[in-house]
C-alpha positions as CSV (number, residue, x, y, z in Angstrom):
1,M,94.6,-124.1,-108.1
2,F,97.8,-122.6,-106.8
3,M,100.9,-124.6,-106.3
4,S,103.8,-124.0,-104.1
5,R,107.0,-126.0,-103.3
6,I,108.5,-125.9,-99.8
7,T,111.7,-127.8,-99.4
8,R,113.8,-127.9,-96.3
9,S,117.5,-127.7,-96.6
10,A,119.4,-130.9,-95.8
11,P,123.1,-131.5,-95.0
12,A,125.1,-132.5,-98.2
13,T,125.6,-136.0,-96.7
14,A,121.9,-136.7,-95.9
15,T,120.1,-139.0,-98.3
16,R,117.1,-137.3,-99.9
17,P,113.9,-139.4,-100.0
18,Q,113.0,-140.8,-103.7
19,G,109.4,-140.8,-105.2
20,G,107.4,-143.5,-103.4
21,I,108.8,-142.8,-99.9
22,G,106.5,-140.4,-98.0
23,F,102.7,-139.5,-98.0
24,A,100.0,-138.0,-100.1
25,L,97.9,-135.8,-98.0
26,R,94.5,-134.2,-98.2
27,F,93.7,-131.5,-95.7
28,E,90.6,-129.3,-95.4
29,A,91.0,-126.7,-92.8
30,P,88.1,-126.5,-90.2
31,V,85.6,-123.8,-90.9
32,D,86.3,-122.2,-87.4
33,A,90.1,-122.4,-87.8
34,F,90.5,-118.7,-87.8
35,R,88.2,-118.1,-84.9
36,R,90.2,-120.8,-82.9
37,G,93.5,-119.2,-83.8
38,V,94.8,-122.0,-85.8
39,N,98.2,-121.2,-87.4
40,L,98.0,-122.9,-90.7
41,E,101.4,-121.4,-91.8
42,R,103.0,-123.2,-88.9
43,L,101.3,-126.4,-89.9
44,F,102.8,-126.2,-93.3
45,R,106.3,-125.1,-91.8
46,D,106.2,-128.2,-89.6
47,L,105.5,-130.5,-92.5
48,A,108.4,-129.0,-94.5
49,R,110.7,-129.8,-91.7
50,L,110.0,-133.5,-92.2
51,G,111.1,-133.5,-95.9
52,S,110.2,-132.1,-99.3
53,L,106.8,-130.8,-99.3
54,R,104.6,-129.8,-102.3
55,T,101.3,-128.1,-102.0
56,W,98.2,-127.6,-104.1
57,L,95.7,-125.0,-102.7
58,D,92.0,-126.1,-103.5
59,T,89.7,-123.1,-103.7
60,S,86.7,-124.8,-104.8
61,C,84.9,-124.7,-101.4
62,L,85.1,-120.8,-101.2
63,P,81.5,-119.3,-101.1
64,D,80.5,-116.4,-103.4
65,L,82.0,-113.1,-102.2
66,G,78.6,-111.9,-100.8
67,K,78.3,-114.9,-98.7
68,L,81.9,-115.0,-97.5
69,D,82.4,-114.6,-93.6
70,P,86.0,-113.3,-93.1
71,E,86.2,-115.4,-89.9
72,D,85.4,-118.7,-91.8
73,C,88.1,-120.7,-93.5
74,H,87.0,-122.6,-96.7
75,L,90.4,-123.7,-97.9
76,A,91.7,-127.2,-98.5
77,W,95.1,-128.5,-99.6
78,D,96.5,-131.5,-101.5
79,L,100.0,-132.2,-100.4
80,R,102.9,-134.5,-101.3
81,L,105.5,-135.1,-98.6
82,E,108.6,-137.0,-99.6
83,T,110.1,-138.1,-96.2
84,A,111.4,-141.1,-94.4
85,E,109.6,-140.2,-91.1
86,P,107.0,-142.6,-89.9
87,L,103.2,-142.2,-90.3
88,A,102.8,-141.3,-86.6
89,T,105.3,-138.3,-87.0
90,V,103.3,-136.9,-89.9
91,E,99.9,-137.3,-88.1
92,E,101.3,-135.4,-85.1
93,V,101.4,-132.3,-87.1
94,F,97.7,-132.4,-87.7
95,E,96.6,-133.5,-84.1
96,F,95.0,-130.1,-83.3
97,V,93.2,-129.5,-86.7
98,A,92.0,-133.1,-87.8
99,E,88.5,-133.5,-87.3
100,G,87.2,-136.8,-88.7
101,D,86.9,-136.5,-92.4
102,N,88.9,-133.3,-93.0
103,F,92.3,-135.0,-93.1
104,S,93.4,-138.1,-95.1
105,L,96.8,-139.5,-95.5
106,R,98.2,-142.4,-97.5
107,P,101.7,-143.6,-98.4
108,L,103.0,-142.3,-101.7
109,P,102.7,-144.8,-104.5
110,P,105.6,-145.0,-106.9
111,E,106.0,-141.8,-108.9
112,D,103.7,-142.8,-112.0
113,A,101.0,-144.5,-110.1
114,I,97.5,-143.4,-110.3
115,L,95.8,-142.1,-107.1
116,P,92.0,-142.7,-106.8
117,W,91.3,-139.6,-104.6
118,A,87.8,-139.2,-103.1
119,S,85.9,-136.0,-103.4
120,C,86.3,-133.1,-100.9
121,S,83.9,-133.6,-98.0
122,R,82.6,-130.0,-98.1
123,S,82.8,-129.4,-102.0
124,R,81.3,-130.6,-105.0
125,L,84.7,-131.5,-106.5
126,A,84.9,-135.0,-107.6
127,L,86.4,-137.0,-110.3
128,A,83.9,-138.5,-112.8
129,P,83.5,-142.1,-112.5
130,G,86.1,-144.1,-114.5
131,T,88.6,-141.2,-114.4
132,S,91.8,-140.9,-112.3
133,A,94.2,-138.4,-111.2
134,K,98.0,-138.4,-111.1
135,L,100.0,-136.7,-108.4
136,W,102.7,-135.0,-110.4
137,P,105.3,-132.7,-109.1
138,D,104.2,-129.9,-111.3
139,R,100.3,-130.4,-111.4
140,S,97.6,-130.6,-108.9
141,P,96.8,-134.2,-108.0
142,W,93.1,-133.3,-109.0
143,A,94.1,-132.8,-112.6
144,P,92.5,-135.6,-114.8
145,S,94.9,-137.8,-116.5
Protein backbone atom coordinates (compact mmCIF):
# COMPACT_ATOMS: atom_id res chain seq x y z
CA MET A 1 0.00 0.00 0.00
CA PHE A 2 1.14 3.51 -0.77
CA MET A 3 -0.09 6.56 1.09
CA SER A 4 -0.06 10.16 0.07
CA ARG A 5 -1.39 13.28 1.65
CA ILE A 6 -2.81 16.09 -0.42
CA THR A 7 -3.91 19.21 1.39
CA ARG A 8 -5.28 22.36 -0.13
CA SER A 9 -3.98 25.63 1.20
CA ALA A 10 -6.59 27.61 3.05
CA PRO A 11 -6.67 31.25 4.13
CA ALA A 12 -5.47 31.78 7.70
CA THR A 13 -8.94 32.95 8.74
CA ALA A 14 -10.71 29.83 7.47
CA THR A 15 -11.69 27.18 10.00
CA ARG A 16 -10.17 23.79 9.24
CA PRO A 17 -12.39 20.70 9.47
CA GLN A 18 -11.82 18.49 12.50
CA GLY A 19 -11.78 14.68 12.56
CA GLY A 20 -15.29 13.34 12.10
CA ILE A 21 -16.27 16.05 9.60
CA GLY A 22 -16.03 14.74 6.08
CA PHE A 23 -16.11 11.39 4.32
CA ALA A 24 -14.39 8.03 4.07
CA LEU A 25 -14.38 6.84 0.45
CA ARG A 26 -13.50 3.69 -1.46
CA PHE A 27 -12.94 4.07 -5.20
CA GLU A 28 -12.02 1.35 -7.68
CA ALA A 29 -11.19 2.84 -11.06
CA PRO A 30 -13.16 1.27 -13.93
CA VAL A 31 -11.03 -1.25 -15.83
CA ASP A 32 -11.54 0.75 -19.03
CA ALA A 33 -10.67 4.12 -17.43
CA PHE A 34 -7.47 4.55 -19.48
CA ARG A 35 -9.18 3.64 -22.76
CA ARG A 36 -11.96 6.14 -22.01
CA GLY A 37 -9.42 8.85 -21.23
CA VAL A 38 -10.48 9.29 -17.61
CA ASN A 39 -8.09 11.69 -15.89
CA LEU A 40 -7.65 10.12 -12.45
CA GLU A 41 -5.15 12.80 -11.41
CA ARG A 42 -7.80 15.47 -11.95
CA LEU A 43 -10.28 13.49 -9.88
CA PHE A 44 -7.91 13.56 -6.89
CA ARG A 45 -7.05 17.21 -7.49
CA ASP A 46 -10.77 18.09 -7.47
CA LEU A 47 -11.23 16.20 -4.21
CA ALA A 48 -8.24 17.96 -2.64
CA ARG A 49 -9.83 21.31 -3.45
CA LEU A 50 -12.72 20.36 -1.16
CA GLY A 51 -10.58 19.89 1.94
CA SER A 52 -7.80 17.82 3.46
CA LEU A 53 -7.39 14.59 1.47
CA ARG A 54 -5.44 11.47 2.40
CA THR A 55 -5.16 8.57 0.00
CA TRP A 56 -4.11 4.93 0.25
CA LEU A 57 -3.43 3.06 -2.99
CA ASP A 58 -4.66 -0.54 -3.12
CA THR A 59 -2.74 -2.59 -5.68
CA SER A 60 -4.24 -5.94 -4.63
CA CYS A 61 -6.31 -6.08 -7.84
CA LEU A 62 -3.25 -5.94 -10.13
CA PRO A 63 -2.85 -9.10 -12.24
CA ASP A 64 0.48 -10.87 -12.67
CA LEU A 65 2.87 -8.98 -14.96
CA GLY A 66 2.44 -11.54 -17.76
CA LYS A 67 -1.34 -11.00 -17.75
CA LEU A 68 -1.22 -7.21 -17.39
CA ASP A 69 -2.84 -5.25 -20.22
CA PRO A 70 -1.38 -1.70 -20.17
CA GLU A 71 -4.74 -0.30 -21.27
CA ASP A 72 -6.57 -1.77 -18.27
CA CYS A 73 -6.70 -0.06 -14.90
CA HIS A 74 -6.66 -2.30 -11.84
CA LEU A 75 -6.14 0.30 -9.11
CA ALA A 76 -8.29 1.19 -6.14
CA TRP A 77 -7.98 3.82 -3.43
CA ASP A 78 -9.19 4.32 0.10
CA LEU A 79 -9.57 8.00 0.85
CA ARG A 80 -10.22 10.22 3.84
CA LEU A 81 -11.58 13.65 2.97
CA GLU A 82 -11.97 16.12 5.81
CA THR A 83 -14.34 18.77 4.54
CA ALA A 84 -17.41 20.74 5.47
CA GLU A 85 -18.75 20.33 1.91
CA PRO A 86 -22.07 18.48 1.52
CA LEU A 87 -22.34 14.90 0.27
CA ALA A 88 -23.69 15.99 -3.13
CA THR A 89 -20.57 18.10 -3.82
CA VAL A 90 -18.26 15.15 -3.13
CA GLU A 91 -20.39 12.79 -5.24
CA GLU A 92 -20.18 15.21 -8.20
CA VAL A 93 -16.42 14.60 -8.42
CA PHE A 94 -17.11 10.93 -9.20
CA GLU A 95 -20.09 11.37 -11.53
CA PHE A 96 -18.20 10.19 -14.66
CA VAL A 97 -16.43 7.23 -13.05
CA ALA A 98 -18.88 5.83 -10.50
CA GLU A 99 -20.33 2.64 -11.93
CA GLY A 100 -22.46 0.89 -9.35
CA ASP A 101 -20.28 -0.89 -6.82
CA ASN A 102 -16.89 0.70 -7.67
CA PHE A 103 -17.49 3.73 -5.42
CA SER A 104 -18.65 3.98 -1.83
CA LEU A 105 -18.81 6.95 0.45
CA ARG A 106 -19.78 7.33 4.08
CA PRO A 107 -19.56 10.13 6.63
CA LEU A 108 -16.40 10.10 8.70
CA PRO A 109 -16.87 8.65 12.14
CA PRO A 110 -15.12 10.21 15.14
CA GLU A 111 -11.32 9.91 14.85
CA ASP A 112 -11.00 6.68 16.88
CA ALA A 113 -14.09 4.89 15.60
CA ILE A 114 -13.80 1.52 13.87
CA LEU A 115 -14.83 1.29 10.22
CA PRO A 116 -16.35 -2.02 9.08
CA TRP A 117 -15.20 -1.81 5.43
CA ALA A 118 -16.49 -4.36 2.96
CA SER A 119 -14.19 -6.19 0.60
CA CYS A 120 -13.10 -4.84 -2.77
CA SER A 121 -15.58 -5.93 -5.43
CA ARG A 122 -12.85 -7.05 -7.87
CA SER A 123 -10.26 -8.29 -5.39
CA ARG A 124 -9.94 -11.03 -2.85
CA LEU A 125 -9.08 -8.46 -0.18
CA ALA A 126 -11.38 -8.79 2.79
CA LEU A 127 -11.13 -8.56 6.53
CA ALA A 128 -11.50 -11.79 8.41
CA PRO A 129 -14.84 -12.15 10.21
CA GLY A 130 -14.71 -10.55 13.63
CA THR A 131 -11.85 -8.20 12.75
CA SER A 132 -11.99 -4.50 12.05
CA ALA A 133 -9.94 -1.73 10.53
CA LYS A 134 -9.28 1.78 11.72
CA LEU A 135 -8.93 4.76 9.43
CA TRP A 136 -5.76 6.27 10.87
CA PRO A 137 -4.07 9.32 9.34
CA ASP A 138 -0.78 7.45 8.92
CA ARG A 139 -2.06 3.95 8.04
CA SER A 140 -4.25 2.38 5.46
CA PRO A 141 -7.85 1.89 6.56
CA TRP A 142 -7.39 -1.77 5.59
CA ALA A 143 -4.77 -2.41 8.27
CA PRO A 144 -6.23 -4.76 10.91
CA SER A 145 -6.58 -3.23 14.34
